PAKOLDO-78477 format. One record per residue (C-alpha): residue number from 1; residue in one letter; x, y, z. Coordinates in pm, whole numbers, padded with zeros to 5 digits. Layout:
N
num=NUM; residu=A; east=X; north=Y; up=Z
...
END
This chain:
308
num=1; residu=X; east=25694; north=06299; up=18761
num=2; residu=X; east=25967; north=06175; up=18528
num=3; residu=X; east=26326; north=06135; up=18642
num=4; residu=X; east=26581; north=05998; up=18398
num=5; residu=X; east=26955; north=05994; up=18355
num=6; residu=X; east=27120; north=06080; up=18025
num=7; residu=X; east=27458; north=05917; up=17981
num=8; residu=X; east=27741; north=06163; up=17924
num=9; residu=X; east=28114; north=06137; up=17894
num=10; residu=X; east=28283; north=06191; up=18228
num=11; residu=X; east=28600; north=06396; up=18252
num=12; residu=X; east=28854; north=06298; up=18517
num=13; residu=X; east=29161; north=06509; up=18561
num=14; residu=X; east=29441; north=06534; up=18813
num=15; residu=X; east=29413; north=06914; up=18813
num=16; residu=X; east=29152; north=07112; up=19005
num=17; residu=X; east=28860; north=07212; up=18778
num=18; residu=X; east=28824; north=07586; up=18709
num=19; residu=X; east=28495; north=07618; up=18895
num=20; residu=X; east=28631; north=07481; up=19224
num=21; residu=X; east=28694; north=07713; up=19518
num=22; residu=X; east=28910; north=07670; up=19827
num=23; residu=X; east=28724; north=07838; up=20110
num=24; residu=X; east=28960; north=07781; up=20402
num=25; residu=X; east=29309; north=07646; up=20478
num=26; residu=X; east=29221; north=07559; up=20836
num=27; residu=X; east=29048; north=07233; up=20935
num=28; residu=X; east=28676; north=07269; up=20995
num=29; residu=X; east=28529; north=07123; up=21314
num=30; residu=X; east=28180; north=07098; up=21457
num=31; residu=X; east=28248; north=07410; up=21668
num=32; residu=X; east=28378; north=07623; up=21381
num=33; residu=X; east=28126; north=07503; up=21122
num=34; residu=X; east=27916; north=07788; up=20990
num=35; residu=X; east=27644; north=07689; up=20749
num=36; residu=X; east=27572; north=07956; up=20489
num=37; residu=X; east=27329; north=07995; up=20202
num=38; residu=X; east=27389; north=08268; up=19943
num=39; residu=X; east=27120; north=08345; up=19686
num=40; residu=X; east=27164; north=08599; up=19408
num=41; residu=X; east=26860; north=08753; up=19240
num=42; residu=X; east=26789; north=09029; up=18994
num=43; residu=X; east=26518; north=09276; up=19085
num=44; residu=X; east=26397; north=09600; up=18927
num=45; residu=X; east=26485; north=09871; up=19182
num=46; residu=X; east=26484; north=10247; up=19124
num=47; residu=X; east=26469; north=10219; up=18748
num=48; residu=X; east=26739; north=09954; up=18698
num=49; residu=X; east=26776; north=09576; up=18711
num=50; residu=X; east=27011; north=09522; up=19005
num=51; residu=X; east=27175; north=09225; up=19168
num=52; residu=X; east=27031; north=09146; up=19512
num=53; residu=X; east=27238; north=08907; up=19725
num=54; residu=X; east=27076; north=08739; up=20026
num=55; residu=X; east=27310; north=08568; up=20273
num=56; residu=X; east=27166; north=08341; up=20542
num=57; residu=X; east=27412; north=08229; up=20813
num=58; residu=X; east=27383; north=07985; up=21103
num=59; residu=X; east=27638; north=07897; up=21369
num=60; residu=X; east=27623; north=07764; up=21724
num=61; residu=X; east=27508; north=08101; up=21862
num=62; residu=X; east=27260; north=08257; up=21623
num=63; residu=X; east=27119; north=08315; up=21277
num=64; residu=X; east=27188; north=08621; up=21067
num=65; residu=X; east=27051; north=08765; up=20745
num=66; residu=X; east=27231; north=09005; up=20514
num=67; residu=X; east=27076; north=09174; up=20209
num=68; residu=X; east=27306; north=09346; up=19960
num=69; residu=X; east=27207; north=09552; up=19655
num=70; residu=X; east=27456; north=09639; up=19380
num=71; residu=X; east=27503; north=09993; up=19258
num=72; residu=X; east=27472; north=10064; up=18886
num=73; residu=X; east=27657; north=10394; up=18916
num=74; residu=X; east=27961; north=10286; up=19119
num=75; residu=X; east=28152; north=09967; up=19190
num=76; residu=X; east=28005; north=09937; up=19540
num=77; residu=X; east=27747; north=09727; up=19723
num=78; residu=X; east=27489; north=09855; up=19973
num=79; residu=X; east=27421; north=09613; up=20259
num=80; residu=X; east=27154; north=09577; up=20527
num=81; residu=X; east=27247; north=09322; up=20799
num=82; residu=X; east=26997; north=09167; up=21040
num=83; residu=X; east=27097; north=08960; up=21346
num=84; residu=X; east=26840; north=08701; up=21451
num=85; residu=X; east=26958; north=08598; up=21798
num=86; residu=X; east=26737; north=08320; up=21934
num=87; residu=X; east=26695; north=08480; up=22277
num=88; residu=X; east=26577; north=08811; up=22123
num=89; residu=X; east=26231; north=08724; up=21998
num=90; residu=X; east=26157; north=09087; up=21910
num=91; residu=X; east=26453; north=09101; up=21668
num=92; residu=X; east=26286; north=08841; up=21446
num=93; residu=X; east=26043; north=09105; up=21323
num=94; residu=X; east=26169; north=09444; up=21221
num=95; residu=X; east=26223; north=09729; up=20983
num=96; residu=X; east=26533; north=09909; up=20852
num=97; residu=X; east=26609; north=10167; up=20585
num=98; residu=X; east=26920; north=10209; up=20372
num=99; residu=X; east=27011; north=10399; up=20057
num=100; residu=X; east=27107; north=10266; up=19714
num=101; residu=X; east=27242; north=10521; up=19469
num=102; residu=X; east=27057; north=10795; up=19658
num=103; residu=X; east=26727; north=10605; up=19663
num=104; residu=X; east=26579; north=10496; up=19996
num=105; residu=X; east=26502; north=10125; up=20037
num=106; residu=X; east=26295; north=09988; up=20322
num=107; residu=X; east=26360; north=09636; up=20450
num=108; residu=X; east=26083; north=09453; up=20637
num=109; residu=X; east=26102; north=09106; up=20786
num=110; residu=X; east=25904; north=08871; up=21006
num=111; residu=X; east=26070; north=08541; up=21100
num=112; residu=X; east=25900; north=08487; up=21437
num=113; residu=X; east=25717; north=08176; up=21312
num=114; residu=X; east=25972; north=08074; up=21050
num=115; residu=X; east=26031; north=07702; up=21008
num=116; residu=X; east=26374; north=07560; up=20926
num=117; residu=X; east=26480; north=07218; up=20799
num=118; residu=X; east=26847; north=07211; up=20895
num=119; residu=X; east=26941; north=07503; up=20669
num=120; residu=X; east=26987; north=07866; up=20780
num=121; residu=X; east=26740; north=07959; up=20506
num=122; residu=X; east=26380; north=07923; up=20633
num=123; residu=X; east=26145; north=07704; up=20433
num=124; residu=X; east=25806; north=07846; up=20537
num=125; residu=X; east=25604; north=08085; up=20756
num=126; residu=X; east=25804; north=08404; up=20700
num=127; residu=X; east=25861; north=08703; up=20474
num=128; residu=X; east=26147; north=08936; up=20385
num=129; residu=X; east=26059; north=09236; up=20169
num=130; residu=X; east=26231; north=09534; up=20010
num=131; residu=X; east=26020; north=09839; up=19930
num=132; residu=X; east=26115; north=10121; up=19694
num=133; residu=X; east=25886; north=10408; up=19597
num=134; residu=X; east=25584; north=10235; up=19760
num=135; residu=X; east=25644; north=09917; up=19558
num=136; residu=X; east=25750; north=09575; up=19696
num=137; residu=X; east=26042; north=09527; up=19459
num=138; residu=X; east=26175; north=09214; up=19630
num=139; residu=X; east=25987; north=08955; up=19835
num=140; residu=X; east=26089; north=08623; up=19991
num=141; residu=X; east=25877; north=08375; up=20184
num=142; residu=X; east=25521; north=08248; up=20180
num=143; residu=X; east=25367; north=08516; up=20405
num=144; residu=X; east=25307; north=08742; up=20105
num=145; residu=X; east=24970; north=08879; up=20220
num=146; residu=X; east=25115; north=08974; up=20557
num=147; residu=X; east=25407; north=09144; up=20383
num=148; residu=X; east=25181; north=09357; up=20162
num=149; residu=X; east=24960; north=09444; up=20458
num=150; residu=X; east=25250; north=09555; up=20672
num=151; residu=X; east=25441; north=09748; up=20405
num=152; residu=X; east=25124; north=09907; up=20261
num=153; residu=X; east=25297; north=09889; up=19923
num=154; residu=X; east=25185; north=09756; up=19586
num=155; residu=X; east=25331; north=09438; up=19428
num=156; residu=X; east=25608; north=09471; up=19171
num=157; residu=X; east=25513; north=09443; up=18805
num=158; residu=X; east=25784; north=09179; up=18754
num=159; residu=X; east=25900; north=08937; up=19023
num=160; residu=X; east=26267; north=08908; up=19113
num=161; residu=X; east=26448; north=08613; up=18954
num=162; residu=X; east=26708; north=08391; up=19123
num=163; residu=X; east=27020; north=08325; up=18917
num=164; residu=X; east=27232; north=08116; up=19146
num=165; residu=X; east=27248; north=07969; up=19491
num=166; residu=X; east=27560; north=07875; up=19686
num=167; residu=X; east=27542; north=07668; up=20003
num=168; residu=X; east=27800; north=07538; up=20253
num=169; residu=X; east=27675; north=07221; up=20425
num=170; residu=X; east=27848; north=07021; up=20700
num=171; residu=X; east=27797; north=06652; up=20771
num=172; residu=X; east=27954; north=06309; up=20796
num=173; residu=X; east=27792; north=06111; up=20515
num=174; residu=X; east=27482; north=06298; up=20399
num=175; residu=X; east=27435; north=06651; up=20262
num=176; residu=X; east=27103; north=06800; up=20156
num=177; residu=X; east=26969; north=07121; up=20007
num=178; residu=X; east=26669; north=07253; up=19813
num=179; residu=X; east=26654; north=07426; up=19476
num=180; residu=X; east=26420; north=07533; up=19199
num=181; residu=X; east=26550; north=07448; up=18853
num=182; residu=X; east=26252; north=07633; up=18710
num=183; residu=X; east=26134; north=07941; up=18902
num=184; residu=X; east=25775; north=07869; up=18802
num=185; residu=X; east=25775; north=07523; up=18961
num=186; residu=X; east=25820; north=07379; up=19309
num=187; residu=X; east=26145; north=07325; up=19494
num=188; residu=X; east=26326; north=06993; up=19473
num=189; residu=X; east=26499; north=06813; up=19758
num=190; residu=X; east=26860; north=06728; up=19667
num=191; residu=X; east=27060; north=06480; up=19876
num=192; residu=X; east=27420; north=06368; up=19832
num=193; residu=X; east=27522; north=06056; up=20026
num=194; residu=X; east=27860; north=05889; up=20040
num=195; residu=X; east=28043; north=05589; up=20178
num=196; residu=X; east=28414; north=05665; up=20176
num=197; residu=X; east=28540; north=05442; up=20456
num=198; residu=X; east=28516; north=05075; up=20542
num=199; residu=X; east=28605; north=04749; up=20366
num=200; residu=X; east=28404; north=04826; up=20053
num=201; residu=X; east=28511; north=05053; up=19769
num=202; residu=X; east=28392; north=05413; up=19820
num=203; residu=X; east=28056; north=05500; up=19660
num=204; residu=X; east=27838; north=05806; up=19616
num=205; residu=X; east=27468; north=05861; up=19551
num=206; residu=X; east=27295; north=06178; up=19429
num=207; residu=X; east=26918; north=06180; up=19460
num=208; residu=X; east=26644; north=06431; up=19380
num=209; residu=X; east=26307; north=06404; up=19555
num=210; residu=X; east=26405; north=06068; up=19702
num=211; residu=X; east=26500; north=05906; up=19370
num=212; residu=X; east=26865; north=05811; up=19311
num=213; residu=X; east=26964; north=05958; up=18974
num=214; residu=X; east=27341; north=05918; up=18994
num=215; residu=X; east=27524; north=05626; up=19158
num=216; residu=X; east=27904; north=05631; up=19138
num=217; residu=X; east=28092; north=05314; up=19225
num=218; residu=X; east=28472; north=05300; up=19259
num=219; residu=X; east=28468; north=05662; up=19365
num=220; residu=X; east=28846; north=05659; up=19416
num=221; residu=X; east=28879; north=05652; up=19036
num=222; residu=X; east=28573; north=05862; up=18951
num=223; residu=X; east=28601; north=06144; up=19204
num=224; residu=X; east=28544; north=06406; up=18931
num=225; residu=X; east=28287; north=06394; up=18656
num=226; residu=X; east=27956; north=06508; up=18519
num=227; residu=X; east=27622; north=06369; up=18402
num=228; residu=X; east=27298; north=06517; up=18274
num=229; residu=X; east=26976; north=06407; up=18443
num=230; residu=X; east=26617; north=06483; up=18356
num=231; residu=X; east=26391; north=06616; up=18631
num=232; residu=X; east=26029; north=06646; up=18517
num=233; residu=X; east=26159; north=06632; up=18159
num=234; residu=X; east=26392; north=06925; up=18224
num=235; residu=X; east=26767; north=06863; up=18171
num=236; residu=X; east=26991; north=06941; up=18468
num=237; residu=X; east=27370; north=06918; up=18444
num=238; residu=X; east=27541; north=06772; up=18752
num=239; residu=X; east=27914; north=06822; up=18814
num=240; residu=X; east=28107; north=06681; up=19108
num=241; residu=X; east=28457; north=06697; up=19254
num=242; residu=X; east=28512; north=06496; up=19574
num=243; residu=X; east=28889; north=06450; up=19552
num=244; residu=X; east=28931; north=06608; up=19898
num=245; residu=X; east=28695; north=06359; up=20058
num=246; residu=X; east=28922; north=06072; up=19963
num=247; residu=X; east=29272; north=06213; up=19972
num=248; residu=X; east=29269; north=06504; up=20223
num=249; residu=X; east=29241; north=06521; up=20601
num=250; residu=X; east=28883; north=06547; up=20737
num=251; residu=X; east=28762; north=06904; up=20757
num=252; residu=X; east=29050; north=07039; up=20549
num=253; residu=X; east=28851; north=07074; up=20230
num=254; residu=X; east=28513; north=07012; up=20070
num=255; residu=X; east=28339; north=06825; up=19795
num=256; residu=X; east=28191; north=07050; up=19528
num=257; residu=X; east=27865; north=06979; up=19345
num=258; residu=X; east=27716; north=07200; up=19074
num=259; residu=X; east=27360; north=07164; up=18947
num=260; residu=X; east=27288; north=07374; up=18640
num=261; residu=X; east=26956; north=07385; up=18457
num=262; residu=X; east=26975; north=07332; up=18081
num=263; residu=X; east=27185; north=07099; up=17868
num=264; residu=X; east=27536; north=07158; up=17743
num=265; residu=X; east=27585; north=07135; up=17368
num=266; residu=X; east=27932; north=07036; up=17254
num=267; residu=X; east=28274; north=07071; up=17409
num=268; residu=X; east=28294; north=07444; up=17349
num=269; residu=X; east=27981; north=07500; up=17550
num=270; residu=X; east=28122; north=07283; up=17829
num=271; residu=X; east=28426; north=07507; up=17842
num=272; residu=X; east=28209; north=07818; up=17843
num=273; residu=X; east=27992; north=07666; up=18116
num=274; residu=X; east=28293; north=07610; up=18338
num=275; residu=X; east=28406; north=07964; up=18277
num=276; residu=X; east=28064; north=08099; up=18370
num=277; residu=X; east=28053; north=07882; up=18682
num=278; residu=X; east=28385; north=08027; up=18790
num=279; residu=X; east=28247; north=08375; up=18745
num=280; residu=X; east=27933; north=08287; up=18938
num=281; residu=X; east=28132; north=08212; up=19250
num=282; residu=X; east=28307; north=08548; up=19263
num=283; residu=X; east=28235; north=08915; up=19214
num=284; residu=X; east=28184; north=08948; up=18840
num=285; residu=X; east=27963; north=09121; up=18591
num=286; residu=X; east=27821; north=08795; up=18457
num=287; residu=X; east=27510; north=08865; up=18663
num=288; residu=X; east=27511; north=09235; up=18587
num=289; residu=X; east=27199; north=09437; up=18520
num=290; residu=X; east=27248; north=09390; up=18148
num=291; residu=X; east=27227; north=09009; up=18172
num=292; residu=X; east=26864; north=08989; up=18281
num=293; residu=X; east=26728; north=08973; up=17926
num=294; residu=X; east=26967; north=08690; up=17833
num=295; residu=X; east=26765; north=08436; up=18029
num=296; residu=X; east=27064; north=08306; up=18226
num=297; residu=X; east=27027; north=07951; up=18351
num=298; residu=X; east=26991; north=07879; up=18721
num=299; residu=X; east=27299; north=07736; up=18892
num=300; residu=X; east=27334; north=07570; up=19236
num=301; residu=X; east=27674; north=07534; up=19405
num=302; residu=X; east=27683; north=07287; up=19695
num=303; residu=X; east=27999; north=07282; up=19906
num=304; residu=X; east=27986; north=06963; up=20114
num=305; residu=X; east=28223; north=06971; up=20413
num=306; residu=X; east=28293; north=06639; up=20584
num=307; residu=X; east=28341; north=06659; up=20962
num=308; residu=X; east=28410; north=06393; up=21219
END
């Protein structure tokens, strides 16, 4: 495996970058922390490419899973919510139906044996499936055979494709997540570590699969910037903004990290990239049904909340 860093000009500005989001005005504590993972896919459902949004949530009490499918006829979203309370073992396997533009969708899930690694999104031993017209149009997890057996439906001709992932992570010094920069290859482990207090100047490390690819010294002067790294010979753009870590009260804001597959060409593309990233984080038509054929690049948004 080859991991390299390509030097790039870093942009540091006193203004908030366009892709940054402020999620909450209230301080975040260990009790109020709610880790969330949002993944947006496109899947062929009932004759159209549609956006499918999967939201995994974890708090002190329970896990929950929400699956939303966009309409192509109206400006509405159809949602199927599943509560996975730890003391209700039976709720971790189930079946629900809901309608999308007049078409019935069947949701199946089995998370009884699901394994987690600190994230509300399971990493193995589970499945979540959507069935339309006796076809598994959307499938998550590694229990694929069990999913096909239970649904008694045929596999889709084309697999769903993930376009972006957004995750809120809480910690003191270390924040980790997983992502596929190429849907055909394995997931990578991404870890952001920081040292923002003590006698030494603040520093930050960004590693992928245990290898440090970005090391920022004098973080108080370089709290915003970007570099391009190569992961298995594939360029990945990395943007960061950790101004709040250094100059705001703990829990009042977050550091933002963006990992985007592909390489930016020229300043105009950088500007367009920022504009697209801003659209990714809200309700927009950038990931509409018409965009599937454009081969949109995968984008990961990591919101790193520091708590005491």
